[in-house]
C-alpha positions as CSV (number, residue, x, y, z in Angstrom):
1,M,23.2,33.6,18.6
2,K,22.8,32.9,14.9
3,I,24.4,29.6,13.8
4,C,24.6,27.8,10.5
5,F,25.4,24.1,10.1
6,L,27.1,23.5,6.8
7,M,26.2,19.8,6.4
8,Y,24.8,16.9,4.5
9,P,21.1,17.0,3.6
10,W,18.6,16.9,6.4
11,Q,16.9,13.8,4.8
12,R,20.1,11.8,5.2
13,I,20.2,12.1,9.0
14,S,19.9,8.9,11.0
15,P,17.9,10.3,13.9
16,E,18.7,7.6,16.3
17,T,22.5,8.1,16.2
18,D,23.4,11.3,14.3
19,T,25.8,13.6,16.1
20,T,24.9,16.7,14.0
21,L,21.2,16.3,14.9
22,R,22.2,16.4,18.7
23,L,24.1,19.6,18.1
24,I,21.3,21.2,16.1
25,H,18.8,20.2,18.8
26,E,20.9,21.6,21.6
27,S,21.3,24.9,19.6
28,A,17.6,25.2,19.1
29,A,16.9,24.4,22.8
30,R,19.1,27.3,23.8
31,G,16.9,29.7,21.7
32,H,19.5,30.3,18.9
33,T,18.5,30.9,15.4
34,V,19.5,27.7,13.5
35,A,20.0,27.3,9.8
36,I,21.2,24.4,7.8
37,C,22.9,24.6,4.4
38,T,24.6,22.1,2.1
39,P,27.9,23.0,0.5
40,G,26.4,23.0,-2.9
41,N,23.9,25.7,-1.9
42,L,26.6,28.4,-1.3
43,T,26.5,31.2,-3.8
44,M,27.9,34.7,-4.4
45,R,26.2,37.9,-5.5
46,E,28.0,41.2,-5.9
47,S,31.0,39.8,-4.0
48,I,28.8,38.8,-1.0
49,V,28.6,35.1,-0.1
50,Y,25.1,33.7,0.5
51,G,23.6,30.4,1.3
52,F,20.3,29.0,0.3
53,C,19.5,28.0,3.8
54,D,16.7,26.1,5.6
55,V,16.0,28.1,8.7
56,L,14.4,26.2,11.6
57,V,10.9,27.5,12.5
58,R,10.7,27.9,16.2
59,G,6.9,28.2,16.6
60,D,5.1,28.6,19.9
61,K,5.3,24.9,21.0
62,K,7.8,23.7,23.5
63,L,10.8,22.0,21.8
64,P,10.6,18.2,22.2
65,E,13.2,16.8,24.6
66,K,14.2,13.8,22.5
67,S,16.2,14.5,19.4
68,Q,14.3,11.8,17.4
69,V,11.0,13.6,18.0
70,F,12.6,16.9,17.3
71,Y,13.8,15.6,14.0
72,K,10.4,14.2,13.0
73,N,8.6,17.5,13.8
74,A,11.1,20.0,12.7
75,Q,9.9,22.6,10.1
76,F,12.1,24.8,8.0
77,K,11.7,27.8,5.7
78,R,14.0,28.4,2.8
79,S,15.9,31.8,2.7
80,K,18.9,33.2,0.8
81,L,21.0,34.4,3.7
82,P,24.4,36.2,3.9
83,M,26.9,33.8,5.5
84,G,28.7,36.7,7.1
85,G,25.6,37.5,9.1
86,F,26.0,34.3,11.2
87,D,27.8,34.4,14.5
88,A,29.1,30.9,14.0
89,I,29.3,28.4,11.1
90,F,29.7,24.7,12.1
91,M,31.3,22.7,9.4
92,R,29.6,19.2,9.4
93,A,29.7,18.1,5.8
94,N,30.8,14.5,5.2
95,P,34.0,13.7,3.4
96,P,35.4,14.0,0.8
97,L,36.1,17.7,1.3
98,E,34.5,20.1,-1.2
99,V,37.3,22.6,-1.5
100,M,35.0,25.1,-3.3
101,S,32.9,25.5,-0.2
102,L,36.0,26.6,1.7
103,N,36.8,29.1,-1.0
104,F,33.3,30.6,-0.7
105,L,33.8,31.1,3.1
106,D,37.2,32.6,2.9
107,S,35.6,36.1,2.7
108,V,33.7,35.7,6.0
109,K,36.2,33.9,8.2
110,Q,37.4,37.1,9.8
111,D,34.0,38.1,11.0
112,T,32.4,34.7,11.8
113,F,33.6,31.9,14.0
114,I,34.0,28.8,11.9
115,M,34.5,25.4,13.4
116,N,36.6,23.7,12.2
117,S,38.7,26.5,10.7
118,L,39.0,26.6,6.9
119,E,42.8,26.5,7.2
120,G,42.6,23.5,9.5
121,L,40.3,21.6,7.2
122,R,42.6,22.3,4.2
123,V,45.6,20.8,5.9
124,A,44.0,18.0,7.9
125,N,41.2,16.5,5.8
126,N,43.3,13.5,4.7
127,K,45.1,10.7,6.3
128,L,48.5,12.3,5.8
129,Y,47.8,14.8,8.6
130,T,49.1,12.4,11.3
131,A,52.6,12.6,9.7
132,S,52.7,16.3,10.7
133,F,52.9,15.4,14.4
134,S,56.4,15.8,15.7
135,G,58.2,15.8,19.0
136,A,56.5,14.0,21.8
137,A,53.4,13.3,19.7
138,N,55.4,11.4,17.0
139,R,55.8,8.3,19.1
140,F,52.1,7.7,19.0
141,V,51.9,7.5,15.2
142,P,52.5,4.1,13.6
143,A,55.0,3.8,10.7
144,T,53.0,4.9,7.6
145,H,53.9,4.7,3.9
146,V,51.9,6.5,1.2
147,S,52.5,6.1,-2.5
148,K,51.1,5.1,-5.8
149,N,54.4,3.6,-7.0
150,R,53.7,-0.1,-7.2
151,D,57.4,-1.2,-7.0
152,Y,58.0,0.9,-4.0
153,L,55.0,-0.4,-2.1
154,E,56.0,-4.0,-2.9
155,R,59.4,-3.3,-1.5
156,V,57.9,-1.8,1.7
157,L,55.8,-5.0,2.2
158,L,58.8,-7.3,1.7
159,D,61.1,-5.2,3.9
160,S,58.6,-5.0,6.8
161,D,59.6,-6.9,9.9
162,S,55.9,-7.6,10.6
163,E,54.0,-10.5,9.0
164,R,51.0,-8.2,8.6
165,M,50.3,-4.6,7.4
166,I,47.2,-2.5,6.9
167,L,46.3,-1.5,3.3
168,K,43.8,1.2,2.6
169,P,43.0,4.0,0.1
170,L,44.3,7.4,1.1
171,N,40.9,9.1,0.3
172,G,38.7,6.4,1.9
173,F,36.4,7.0,4.9
174,G,34.0,5.0,7.0
175,G,36.2,1.9,6.9
176,K,35.8,1.4,3.1
177,G,38.7,-0.5,1.5
178,V,40.6,-1.3,4.7
179,I,42.2,-4.7,4.7
180,V,44.8,-6.7,6.6
181,L,47.6,-7.7,4.3
182,E,49.4,-10.9,5.1
183,K,53.0,-11.4,3.8
184,S,51.9,-14.9,2.8
185,A,49.5,-13.3,0.3
186,K,52.2,-11.3,-1.4
187,K,51.4,-13.0,-4.7
188,S,48.1,-11.1,-4.7
189,F,49.6,-7.8,-3.9
190,K,50.1,-6.6,-7.4
191,S,46.5,-7.4,-8.3
192,L,45.4,-5.5,-5.2
193,L,47.5,-2.4,-6.1
194,D,46.0,-2.5,-9.6
195,F,42.6,-2.4,-8.1
196,Y,43.3,0.3,-5.5
197,I,45.5,2.6,-7.8
198,G,44.1,1.9,-11.2
199,D,44.7,4.7,-13.8
200,D,43.6,7.6,-11.6
201,P,46.6,9.8,-10.7
202,G,44.9,10.7,-7.4
203,N,44.5,7.1,-6.1
204,Y,47.3,6.9,-3.5
205,V,47.3,4.0,-1.1
206,I,48.5,3.7,2.5
207,L,50.6,0.8,3.8
208,Q,50.7,1.1,7.6
209,E,52.3,-0.8,10.4
210,Y,49.9,-3.3,11.9
211,V,49.2,-2.4,15.5
212,E,48.8,-5.4,17.7
213,G,45.4,-5.5,19.2
214,A,43.6,-4.2,16.1
215,E,41.5,-7.3,16.1
216,L,40.0,-6.1,19.4
217,G,38.7,-3.0,17.8
218,D,39.6,0.7,17.8
219,I,38.8,3.6,20.1
220,R,37.0,6.8,19.0
221,V,38.0,9.8,21.1
222,L,36.2,13.1,20.8
223,M,38.4,16.2,21.3
224,L,37.1,19.6,22.1
225,N,39.6,22.5,22.0
226,G,42.5,20.1,22.5
227,Q,41.0,18.1,25.3
228,A,39.4,14.7,25.3
229,I,35.8,14.9,26.3
230,G,34.6,11.4,25.6
231,A,35.5,8.0,24.2
232,M,34.2,4.6,23.2
233,R,35.6,1.3,21.9
234,R,34.3,0.0,18.6
235,I,34.4,-3.8,18.3
236,P,34.6,-5.3,14.8
237,A,31.9,-7.5,13.5
238,E,32.8,-11.2,13.4
239,D,35.3,-12.0,10.6
240,D,35.8,-8.3,9.8
241,V,38.9,-6.1,10.5
242,R,36.9,-2.8,10.4
243,S,35.6,-1.4,13.6
244,N,33.5,1.3,12.1
245,I,29.8,1.2,13.2
246,H,28.6,1.7,9.6
247,A,30.7,-1.4,8.7
248,G,28.9,-3.6,11.2
249,G,31.0,-2.8,14.4
250,R,29.4,-2.2,17.8
251,E,30.3,0.2,20.6
252,V,31.2,-0.4,24.2
253,K,32.2,1.9,27.0
254,H,35.8,2.8,27.3
255,I,37.9,4.6,29.8
256,L,41.1,6.1,28.4
257,T,44.3,4.6,29.7
258,P,47.1,6.9,31.1
259,E,49.0,6.3,27.8
260,Q,46.0,7.2,25.7
261,L,45.5,10.4,27.8
262,A,49.1,11.2,27.2
263,L,48.5,10.8,23.5
264,C,45.6,13.3,23.6
265,Q,47.6,15.8,25.6
266,A,50.6,15.5,23.2
267,I,48.6,16.2,20.0
268,G,46.0,18.6,21.5
269,P,48.1,21.8,21.2
270,K,48.7,21.3,17.5
271,L,45.0,20.6,16.9
272,V,44.2,24.0,18.5
273,A,46.9,25.8,16.7
274,D,45.5,24.5,13.4
275,G,42.0,25.6,14.3
276,L,40.7,22.1,14.7
277,H,38.6,22.5,17.8
278,F,36.2,19.5,17.4
279,V,37.7,16.3,16.0
280,G,37.5,12.6,16.4
281,L,40.6,10.5,16.9
282,D,40.8,6.9,16.0
283,L,43.2,4.9,18.2
284,I,44.3,1.3,18.2
285,G,45.9,0.6,21.5
286,D,48.2,3.5,22.2
287,K,48.6,4.5,18.5
288,L,46.9,7.3,16.6
289,I,45.5,5.9,13.3
290,E,43.4,8.8,12.0
291,V,42.2,12.3,12.8
292,N,38.7,13.0,11.7
293,V,38.0,16.7,11.1
294,M,35.1,16.9,8.7
295,S,32.1,15.6,10.7
296,P,33.3,13.4,13.5
297,G,30.6,11.4,15.1
298,G,30.1,9.5,18.3
299,I,28.3,11.9,20.6
300,T,25.1,9.9,20.6
301,R,26.7,6.6,21.4
302,I,29.2,8.1,24.0
303,N,26.3,9.9,25.7
304,R,24.3,6.6,26.0
305,L,27.3,4.7,27.3
306,N,28.2,7.3,29.9
307,R,24.9,9.0,30.6
308,C,26.1,12.4,29.5
309,K,25.3,15.1,27.0
310,L,28.5,16.1,25.2
311,Q,26.7,18.4,22.8
312,K,26.2,20.8,25.8
313,Q,30.0,21.1,26.1
314,V,30.4,21.7,22.4
315,M,27.8,24.4,22.3
316,D,29.2,26.1,25.5
317,F,32.5,26.3,23.7
318,I,31.0,27.8,20.5
319,E,29.0,30.4,22.5
320,A,32.2,31.4,24.4
321,Q,34.1,31.8,21.2
322,V,31.4,34.0,19.7
323,V,31.4,36.2,22.9
324,L,35.2,36.4,22.7
325,R,35.2,37.5,19.1
326,E,32.5,40.1,19.8
327,N,34.5,41.6,22.7
328,E,37.6,41.7,20.5
329,A,35.7,43.5,17.8
330,A,34.3,46.0,20.3
331,D,37.8,46.6,21.6
332,R,39.1,47.2,18.0
333,A,36.3,49.6,17.3
334,H,37.0,51.5,20.5
335,K,40.7,51.8,19.6
336,V,39.9,53.0,16.1
337,H,37.5,55.6,17.5
338,L,40.0,56.8,20.0
339,K,42.7,57.0,17.4
340,T,40.4,59.1,15.1
341,T,39.7,61.4,18.0
342,L,43.3,61.9,18.9
343,R,44.3,62.5,15.3
344,Q,41.6,65.2,15.1
345,V,43.1,66.9,18.1
346,I,46.5,67.1,16.3
347,T,44.7,68.3,13.1
348,D,42.9,71.0,15.0
349,A,46.1,72.1,16.7
350,D,48.0,72.3,13.3
351,A,45.1,74.4,11.9
352,N,45.5,76.9,14.7
């Protein structure tokens, strides 16, 4: 199989914890041709999309078993490659989403398996996506208000039955800008909104129902094809509301409760329907806070806590999807050939 990881630069990988590195290592261990490419290295020539890719050099030596050693010794060669020639493209670029990279790949999506799908990334790469869950899934989503209208947001805060709400930027990630807003601090609210919204018309903010238990941390769940495959609890650093590891939090083992499993089962079908086959859910208690679709992490830490290798399940799924698409293409080709043959029979009969 030929697979391209459309991702952040190789030099920015944290080898001890990086999820993408584990996926690349697993792909290489299976003997696949592996290339990496950053979104900015996509290009087009004569209506064909190429990528200036770094292709992993296999060599004759046995692949190191540890991802950290693999990272240190990996060698690449730069090539301009047609993106449509890959069997699979794994989207692993960090947010914010570079929409132009999706536009480049639109021309190859029919012939190459892309995870996550371009359509799915377009609709779900922001914090508004949780509002699209309806029916049984809706009860797992906390009340959320999104606006840049300062008067409206002030009214939401005053009308809330809770003494606390969560305030965060719509386009933030990694826990940046997330604060707990106390009603007792409402005199500072206007100043906070001036800071968050400013003069940029794109600076929307979120006011969200405070979920009890948030001080105990959140739960990261990795979903593969609509099913939960692993989870961990992230504990905030002392005197910090944010549980994100990059914000100083730490991880501990977590077994999903029956209600949390019900949450995953309720939203799983929509994720699959939207082509979001590999995502990270952020839960607080039994509530869904965010759906991470760009480059969800957690594999390394969940593996360590549970002595497993989730990257194997992810690569098994991709391989199965590639085989499925190949079989469907072969079936279509057979039907076209058969149709051509039968049409020729009619043409020959008409000529006689």
